[in-house]
C-alpha positions in Angstrom: -2.2 1.2 77.3 -1.0 4.7 75.6 -3.4 6.3 77.9 -2.1 4.9 81.1 1.8 5.6 79.8 0.9 9.2 79.5 -1.1 9.4 82.8 2.1 7.7 84.2 4.5 10.2 82.9 2.2 13.2 83.9 2.1 11.9 87.3 6.1 11.5 87.4 6.2 14.9 86.1 3.7 16.0 89.0 5.7 14.1 91.7 9.0 16.1 90.3 7.2 19.6 90.7 6.0 18.7 94.2 9.1 17.5 95.4 10.3 20.1 98.2 14.2 20.4 98.6 13.9 22.0 101.9 11.9 18.8 103.6 13.8 17.0 106.0 15.5 14.1 104.1 14.1 10.6 105.1 17.7 9.4 105.6 20.7 10.0 108.0 24.2 11.2 107.2 25.2 7.5 108.5 23.3 5.9 105.8 25.0 8.0 103.0 28.5 7.3 104.8 27.3 3.4 104.7 26.7 3.2 101.1 30.2 4.7 100.1 32.9 1.6 99.7 35.4 1.4 102.4 38.2 2.1 99.8 37.1 5.4 98.9 38.2 6.7 102.4 41.5 5.6 102.1 44.2 8.1 101.6 47.3 7.4 99.3 49.9 10.1 99.8 52.0 8.6 97.0 49.1 9.0 94.7 48.4 12.6 96.3 52.0 13.7 95.4 51.7 12.5 92.1 49.1 15.0 91.2 51.2 17.7 92.9 54.1 16.6 90.6 52.1 16.4 87.5 50.4 20.1 87.9 54.0 21.4 88.9 55.6 20.1 85.7 52.8 21.5 83.6 53.3 24.7 85.2 57.0 24.9 84.8 56.9 23.8 81.2 54.3 26.6 80.4 56.6 28.9 81.9 59.8 27.6 79.8 57.7 27.8 76.8 56.4 31.2 77.3 59.9 32.7 77.7 61.3 30.8 75.2 58.5 31.8 72.3 58.0 35.2 73.9 55.3 35.7 71.3 51.9 37.5 71.6 50.2 34.7 69.5 51.3 32.5 72.3 50.7 34.5 75.5 46.9 34.6 75.5 47.0 30.5 75.5 49.5 30.6 78.2 47.4 32.9 80.4 44.4 30.8 80.2 46.0 27.6 80.7 48.5 28.6 83.2 45.7 30.2 85.3 43.8 27.1 85.0 46.9 25.1 86.4 47.1 27.7 89.4 43.4 26.9 89.9 44.2 23.1 90.0 47.3 23.8 92.3 44.9 25.3 94.7 42.4 22.4 94.8 45.3 20.0 95.7 46.3 22.6 98.5 42.4 22.7 99.5 42.5 18.9 99.9 45.5 19.4 102.2 43.7 21.8 104.2 40.9 19.2 104.7 43.0 16.1 105.6 42.1 14.4 102.7 45.6 14.6 100.8 47.1 12.0 103.5 46.6 11.0 107.0 49.8 13.1 107.9 49.1 16.5 109.3 52.7 17.5 109.0 52.7 16.5 105.3 49.4 18.3 104.6 50.9 21.6 106.2 54.0 21.4 104.1 52.5 20.6 100.9 49.6 23.0 101.4 51.9 25.8 102.3 53.9 25.3 99.3 50.9 25.0 97.0 48.9 27.8 98.3 51.6 30.2 99.0 52.8 29.9 95.6 49.5 31.4 94.5 49.3 33.9 97.0 46.7 32.1 99.5 47.4 32.0 103.0 47.3 28.4 103.6 46.0 28.1 107.4 44.1 31.5 107.5 42.1 30.1 104.4 42.1 26.4 105.7 40.5 27.7 109.2 37.7 29.9 107.3 37.0 27.2 104.8 36.4 24.6 107.7 34.0 26.9 109.1 32.2 27.1 105.6 31.9 23.4 105.7 30.9 23.1 109.1 27.8 25.8 108.6 27.4 25.3 104.9 23.8 26.5 104.0 23.2 28.5 107.2 22.6 32.1 106.5 23.9 33.2 110.0 27.1 31.0 110.2 28.2 29.8 106.8 31.3 31.9 105.4 31.7 31.4 101.6 29.1 33.4 99.3 26.7 33.7 101.9 23.2 35.2 101.1 22.9 38.8 102.7 19.8 39.2 105.0 17.6 42.0 103.5 18.5 44.6 106.2 22.0 44.3 105.6 21.5 44.3 101.9 19.6 47.6 102.1 22.4 49.4 104.0 24.9 48.5 101.4 26.0 51.3 99.2 25.7 51.3 95.5 29.2 50.5 94.7 29.1 47.4 96.9 26.1 46.2 95.4 27.5 46.8 91.8 30.9 45.2 92.5 29.0 42.0 94.2 26.5 41.5 91.3 27.8 42.8 88.3 29.8 40.4 86.1 32.7 40.0 85.6 33.4 42.0 88.7 32.4 39.2 91.2 34.6 37.0 89.5 37.6 39.2 91.1 36.5 39.2 94.5 38.6 36.7 96.3 41.9 38.7 96.8 39.5 41.2 98.6 37.7 38.3 100.7 41.2 37.1 101.8 41.8 40.6 103.1 38.5 41.8 104.7 36.0 38.9 104.2 32.4 39.4 103.2 29.7 42.4 103.7 28.6 42.1 107.3 31.7 39.9 108.4 34.6 41.5 110.2 38.3 39.9 110.0 41.2 39.3 107.6 42.7 36.2 106.9 46.2 37.4 107.4 45.6 38.9 110.8 46.0 36.4 113.8 43.8 38.4 115.7 40.9 38.4 113.6 37.2 37.1 114.5 38.1 34.2 112.2 40.3 32.6 114.2 40.6 31.1 118.0 43.6 32.0 120.0 45.1 28.4 119.6 44.9 29.1 116.0 47.1 32.3 115.9 50.4 30.5 115.6 49.4 28.9 112.5 48.2 32.1 110.8 51.4 33.7 111.5 53.2 31.0 110.0 50.8 31.2 106.7 51.2 35.0 106.5 54.9 34.7 106.9 55.2 32.3 104.1 52.8 34.4 101.9 54.9 37.2 102.7 57.9 35.2 101.4 56.3 34.8 97.9 55.5 38.7 97.8 58.8 39.5 98.4 60.2 36.9 95.7 57.5 38.2 93.2 59.2 41.7 94.0 62.7 40.5 93.5 61.5 39.0 90.0 59.9 42.3 89.2 63.4 43.9 89.6 65.1 41.3 87.5 62.6 40.9 84.6 60.6 44.0 85.0 56.8 44.8 85.4 55.6 43.5 82.0 57.1 40.2 82.1 56.2 39.5 85.5 52.7 40.6 84.7 52.7 38.2 81.6 54.1 35.4 83.5 52.3 35.6 86.8 50.0 38.4 87.2 47.5 37.5 84.2 47.4 33.9 85.0 47.0 34.5 88.8 43.6 36.8 88.0 42.8 33.8 85.8 42.7 31.7 88.6 40.9 33.9 90.9 38.4 33.9 88.3 38.2 30.0 88.2 37.8 30.0 92.0 35.2 32.6 92.2 33.3 30.9 89.5 33.5 27.3 90.6 32.9 28.3 94.4 29.8 30.3 93.5 28.1 27.9 91.3 28.6 25.0 93.9 26.2 26.8 95.9 24.2 28.9 93.5 22.4 29.2 90.1 20.7 25.8 90.1 17.6 26.0 87.8 15.5 25.1 91.2 15.4 27.8 93.9 17.4 26.0 96.8 16.7 26.9 100.7 19.0 28.4 102.9 18.6 27.8 106.7 19.1 29.6 110.2 18.1 28.3 113.7 16.5 25.1 114.3 15.7 24.4 110.8 19.3 24.1 110.0 21.1 21.1 110.1 24.8 19.8 108.9 22.8 17.2 106.6 20.3 19.6 105.2 22.9 22.2 104.7 25.0 19.8 102.8 22.2 18.9 100.5 21.9 22.3 99.4 25.2 22.1 97.4 25.4 21.5 93.7 27.3 19.2 91.7 28.7 20.5 88.2 30.3 19.0 85.2 33.3 21.1 83.8 34.0 19.0 80.7 37.4 18.9 79.9 38.4 20.5 83.1 36.9 17.7 85.4 40.2 16.0 85.5 42.4 19.0 85.6 40.9 20.5 88.5 40.7 17.2 90.3 37.0 16.7 90.3 36.1 19.3 92.3 32.6 19.3 90.7 31.8 16.3 92.5 30.7 19.0 95.4 27.9 17.2 97.2 29.6 14.4 98.6 32.6 16.3 99.1 30.7 18.8 101.4 29.2 15.9 103.4 32.9 14.1 103.8 35.4 16.4 103.1 38.1 13.7 104.2 37.4 11.8 101.1 40.2 11.8 98.6 39.4 14.0 95.3 40.2 10.8 93.3 37.5 8.7 95.0 34.7 11.2 94.8 33.3 10.4 91.5 33.1 6.7 92.5 31.6 7.9 96.2 29.1 9.9 94.5 27.7 7.1 92.5 27.5 5.0 95.4 25.6 7.7 97.2 22.9 8.7 94.8 20.5 5.8 95.4 20.5 6.9 98.9 20.1 10.6 98.3 17.4 10.1 95.7 15.8 13.5 94.6 18.2 15.5 96.9 21.0 14.9 94.6 20.4 17.1 91.6 22.3 15.5 88.6 24.5 18.0 86.9 23.8 19.1 83.4 26.2 17.3 81.0 28.8 19.3 79.7 30.5 19.6 76.3 34.4 20.0 76.4 34.1 23.5 77.7 31.2 24.2 80.0 29.8 27.3 78.5 26.4 26.1 79.5 27.3 27.4 83.3 28.0 31.0 82.3 24.3 31.0 81.9 23.7 29.7 85.4 26.2 32.3 86.6 24.5 35.2 84.8 20.8 34.3 85.8 21.9 33.8 89.3 23.7 37.2 89.7 20.6 38.9 88.1 18.2 37.4 90.5 19.8 36.0 93.9 20.3 39.3 95.9 19.2 38.8 99.5 17.2 36.5 101.7 14.4 37.4 104.3 15.5 38.8 107.6 12.8 36.2 109.2 12.3 32.7 108.7 14.2 29.5 109.4 13.8 28.3 105.6 14.5 31.1 103.3 14.9 31.6 99.6 16.9 34.3 97.5 14.7 37.2 96.4 15.4 39.8 93.9 16.0 43.6 94.0 13.8 44.9 91.4 16.0 48.4 91.2 19.2 46.3 90.7 17.8 43.9 87.9 16.4 47.2 86.4 20.0 48.7 86.6 21.2 45.6 84.6 18.8 46.0 81.9 16.4 43.3 82.7 12.6 43.2 83.9 11.4 41.7 87.1 9.6 38.5 86.7 
């Protein structure tokens, strides 16, 4: 019996090793949808608004405490917590953009503009490009967010661009530049209604969001004239940068850095389902609830209309259908320090993909790896 048990365990290990994540899944999108309870699709605007109220109360309370204490012992804690709350606010605005906040397009737009403009994100400009990301996830040629560069494009980049793109912590500060000029190899701006990102009928929406963004910038300038540059930096500037780092950290790790190399697709091999199955769930420990369970990313990518407060249940229901195509996230401690290792390893090794082939995997630039002080494997 002992020998049989060992053989069985060995066989299971071999099956795990033999699993090919790029193989077409034996199930359809409709089967995953059918496994998710019907109530998970229901959007409750009052519940969504309660999360907005919760987050804004915390943000205002933190500002009040920081101004009252005005102590260098408190400021570092304020920056980290407030920057995290800015990120939580972003996630709620992100839900508005997906329409998972409520069934009212008007309410989604109003709340989304308030939330995103307050943290210097052009709501419609970003909403439209993010929709492109979801519609083309995992597609080397059409995806929008943290897309792998084909080898030819990668080799055309100057050293400064490669350094900024892969040398931590610089990539964690990329988001403002992405809003202005997108990623290498792509043209356009999230602020320009005539950008390649947008269709003619979307220009009026982009103008509205850019105007809202400009109003907040003007308000911040007014605050600068009242409280001075140092106080504005402490109250808003540094938390904003913490928020940017959260955003880049989370969005990168939802599509990169898994222990097993995952495929990217182009041409006929790509499908909405196969692309969505390359996304990765993450456990953020203490922060799961704070940033509205954004770590339940696989089901969110396949069905972005599901409200965030149903994603954990929906994921649990879908896992029996997904089988090995679902990668269980590594359990986090209170603080997800383990994810820093995933980020570092990926930035060290995931540099470009082949110009050819419809199923491709990240490859490593040995020269860049050597520059970072590591040896190519």
